N, C-alpha and C positions, 0 to 999 in steps of 0.2 A: 514496673516491668513498662516498658511502652507497648503500645500495641501494636500487634502485626497487620501490617495492612500490605494487600499488594496491588499493585500498579495491574492496569488493563493487560498492558503489553511490556514485555522486556529483553532486551540483547542485551545481557551481564557482557562487564570488559573485564578483562581481568588483568592481575599486574603487571605480566609483560606484554601486555598490549599497551599497557600506559608507557611503560621505559622504553618500547620500539619508538612510538610516537616521540616520546622527548628526543629521543636519540636521533630521530630523521630530522628534526628542524637543521642537525647540525652536520648532517655528510650527505653525500651524493642521493638525490633525489631516487626513491627508487618509481614513480609512477609509470614509466616504461616498462618493466620487471611486472607490476600489478598488470597492467594494460594487456599483457601476452597472456599473462595468466589466465584471468577473467575472459578474454576471449573465446581461451581453448577450453575453458569448463563451459561456456555456455553455446559451443558449437557457431561462433562468430568468424567473421573476417578482419575484424576490426573492435574497437572498443573506446571510448572516449570516458573521462574522468572528469567529472565536475563536484560545482563544489555542494550542491543540493539536484533534487528530480526535477523540481519543477526548472531549474536551468539548462537541465540537461535535454527535458523537453522539448524549450522555447528552442534550442539552438537546431535541434533535430528536425523541428516544425519549421525553420529558418531554411534548414538546408532543402525540405522536401520541393521547397517554393522557387526554387530556381533547376528544378529538376520537371515537373508538370506545372499546368497552366491555373489548377484548381484553388477556392478560397476558403472552402467548407472542410471542417474535420470532424466527424459524428466521434461524439465522445458516449458512455454510460450517463442516462438520466440520474443515478446515482454514483456517485465514485468522489473521489477526493475534489476538494475546492482548489486544488493547486495545479489539475487537469486542467480547466477552463481558463484560471490566469492565465497558464502558460500558450495556451490557444491566444487568449486578448495579444498578450505582450507579443506572440508571434507575430501580429498585425493579420490574424486568421478569424472566422467566423465559425464558434463552436455551432453544432447542429447535436442535440440529442436523440439518443434510441433509448426507448422503456426496456426496461430490466423486468426478467420473469422473477417477481421475490424467491418463486419456489427453487431457482437454481444459481440465480444470479447470475445467467448470461442473459444475450439481449431477445425481449421477445421477436418472436419469429413474423406477426406483425409488420412491429416499427422499424426492426431491419431490414424486411426488403420496402418497403416506401424511402425510408433514407437512402438507402442505395441508387434510386433513381433520381439523383438529385444531379444536374449534367456538370454544378461545380464544386465534385468532391473530391478532396484530396486524398482523404486517407481518412481508415476507421480505425480506432481503437478499442478491441476486444481486450477485456479488462479480468485477471484473475483475483476477484477481490478476495483478499484475508486469504489467500492461495485456493480457493476452490477454483479446480479448473473450470474454462470454458472452452465453448469449441469453435478453436481459431481454424480451423480448417475448413468448417461452414461459414465461414466468413468471407473467407479466399476464395473458394466455391461460390460466391454471389456474389464479390465485387466484381467489376467490370476489369481490364487488366490494365488500366490506367491508373488504377485508386490502389494507393498503396495498403497493405496492414501493419500498422505498429501494434506490437504487442507491448502492453501495460502488464508487467509483471514486477514492480513495485514491492507488493507483497506477498513475494511467491518464490522468492530466492532460494535455490535448492531443492525445489518443492518438485516430483515427481508424478503425471495425470496419470491418470487409469491405464494407460498406453503404455507408460513405463518411459516417456520422455521428460524430460525435463521440460517446465514450463517454462514459457521466455523464447523456446527456440524454436520456432515456424513463423514468425514474423518473417518482413521484410529489417525490420528495425525493432530492436527492442528497449524498453526503458526500466532500470531496476533501480530500486531507492538502497541508502546506507544510512537513513536516517534511524533516530533513535527509537527503539521499539522496533524495529524490521526483525526479520530473522536473524543478521547480520547486520551489527552498526559499526563505523568509527567517528558516532556524533551525528555528524550529518556528509551528505552525499548520494550523488546521483549518476549512472553510469550509461549511457547506450551504449549497446551492443548493436551490430551492423552485419546484414550476410547478403549483401547485393550493393554489388558494386559501384553503380553511382549516386548509391546513397553514402558508401564509405567515402568517394572522391568528393562530394559538396561537403559532409562532415569536417573533412581532413582542412577542407578552405579554409571554411567558419573556424575551425577550434584554433587553427595558427592568430584567429585575433584575439579569442579569447584570453584577458587576461591572470597573469599568475595571483594569487591573492596575496597581500603585503605579510611584513613578519609581524607586525602588531594583531591582525587578525590567527594566524598560526601560534601567537600565544594564548589567544582568546579560545580559540577551537580546543588548545588544552586541557586548560583550569574547565571548561566545562565537560571535558571527557571525565578527569578527576573526581567534578564534583557528582555528572552522573553515574559514576563506578561505584559510587558509595552510596548515593539517595536512593537508586534501584531497588535497595537490598527491602526484603519488606520489612524490617527490623527499624528503618529510617523512613520508609518509604511514607512515611506520615505528615512527614516536616514538607517537602516539595507538594502535596497535595492537599495539605493545607492553607497554600497561599496562593488566593486566587489572582494576584496580579499577576501569575507562572503563567498562567493562561494555559496549566497541561490539556493535551486532549483536548482543545478547541477549535474547532474550523474556522479558518478566518480567510479569508478571499483578497490576495493583495496581489497586483502587480508590478510594484515597484521592487521588487528583490532584485538582488546583484547577481549578475552572470560572471563567473571565475571559474580557473580550474579549482581539483580537489588539495588542497594545502598539503604540504608533505606531512605536517605531523598526522593529517587523517588518514595520507597513505602510509605513516607508520603506524597506525593503529589497525591497519589490517593484517597485522602480522599473523601466521598461521592462519590467515582465513581459512582455508579448505576444513582444516580438523576443526575451528570451532564453529563453522556453518555445519558439519556435520554433527556434531555433538548437541547445539544448539536443536534441531532438526529431529532427533531420535526424541529428547525429551519431549518437543511439542507433539509429535506423533505418542508418545507413550501416556499424554494425557489426554490429547481429544480421542485415542481409543479408550481411555475411562470416564471421559463425561459421554460417550455414548452410550456404555457400556449402564450409566446409570441414568441420565435424562433422555436419552435417545436422541433423534435428527432431524429435524423437517427441512432441511436446508443443506443436500447430502453433500458435503466432501469428500465423502471415504476414511479412510484412514491416512490421509494428508493431513503432514506436520502443520497446520493451520496456524496462521499468526495471530487469530482471534476466534474462539468457538461462535458462529452463528444461530442464534436461534428466534426463530419467527413466534410474537407472541400471539396471542388472539385478539386482543385488545390494545387501546394506548395505557389505559388503567392498570392494565395487567402487567406490561412492560415496564412500565414509573415502579411499581410496588418490587417487582424483581432487584431492577438497579438502585433502589432503596434500600433497603434490604439487605443488598449482595456487594455493596461499595464496596466492603472493607476486605474481599473475596477476590475485587477485580473486576466486577461485573460493571457493564456499564455500553454506553452507546456507542454511535460511530457518527455519520455526519448527518446535520439535527434537518435538514430538510435536502427537499433533490435540486439538481443544478439551476432547476427555473424558481426554484425558490430564494433563492441567492440575491439579496435586496439589490447588490452593483448590476446583476444580470434579468432581474424579471423583463425589464422593458422588450428583453430580448425575445422573449419565450410568453410573451402577452397572450393570452386566449388560448396556450397550450396546456394542453394536461398528459400526465404523465403517472397512469394508477401504480402502477409495480412499485414506481421509485418513490410515492407517496408512501405507499403501506412500508417500506424499507425504513423510512424517514420516522415513521411514528411506530411501528412495531418489533422492530428489530432493536434485538439485546446483542449483546456480546461477552463472551466470559473469557478467562484467563487462560493459554497454552503453556506457557514459557517455562527454563528451567525451575522457577522460584515458587511453582505449584507443588503441594503436598498433597496423598490422597486425602488426608484429612478435609483438606482446603474441598478438593472435589465435593468429600462425604455433606460437607455443609453446605455447598451449593444444591445438590441434589436435593436435599433437604427444605432449600429456602424454595426452589422450586416448586416443590410438589404442594409445599403453601401456599404459596402464590396460585398456582393452579386453583388447587381446592377453593381459596375465597373467592376466584375473579373467574373463574372459566365460563366463557359465554352459553347460555343455553338457547334448544330451538331448532331451526332448519336451518336458519343461516349462520351456525356456527362455523369459525375458522377451523384449519390445521390445528391441532394441538402443538402447543412449543415444546414441552416437557414430559 
């Protein structure tokens, strides 16, 4: 029998969604209906569908430049590489705000310092893994001429501690439908807008965004079918053993295409609300099991986190956990801070972001998706206990325990 291997994150795609995706290629486009449904779900005035999250963010940022003169975009110093790539692609300047590794929210001092920049266009508070950050705090500290763009790419359908959906506070919000998110159609990004000027500007730019080719739609469907099969634990060993696929690898690139969401991908959103609710119920149950089994030092509450983050006491401890727990979905996230990306180092020469560097070197993540069993949680608990016993630092400078 082949080994059972868990993906670090997964969003299952069922047979009806695959059939709906194929059918969408030869039937009238449902994009307008999906747009209305999504805008209603996230309490937005309008929504716009794109082929990827980075395409969506790029167009949104370009829209903002038509409204305000600022050229700098403040982003977390630890986030997805696609975020600074989108900023640069939009012709703007990424500015980094350090992150508190205990909360994944902006560091207060760093936030206040960046907000003093006279050329600031917008700030992107980010709900990494679905851990809620204080968007209202950011808004209260911003000047009236600075936009707040909420990055909820990893938080679709996640409710914050106050009972409100994450992604419903910003002037605009970015969501992602890429594989491994809370809900997927393979690839995709959505802008949700609740600011009339931004909506008008986005509408004008969106009219110029081309539709994908027929060939692109066929390729997308094939990718969906392969993903739906290979994401299962009984088969995930195959793609995870092929280095050229680059699964989980963070890549900084600005030459991505900007097109609308293909009809095939729109079709793959079949019964998306029900699927999202089911996926998030399963994630929430797993998060609660992991909290009970190993504790938490980055508190996401009982939210249905995309991944369960644990901050290890040392780099060797983190590496040991990942090496031992890989079959059970243990992994890293982004390998460097944004300042450490080779293509961007010159922009941030001499600047240090200690919180982001801690996360880049000591953060591990555990899976929360539907394929995680109670036995997997028990195995991860045993691995965490063993790793901690072997590598836990001693002395007065000991960090917060991770497991």
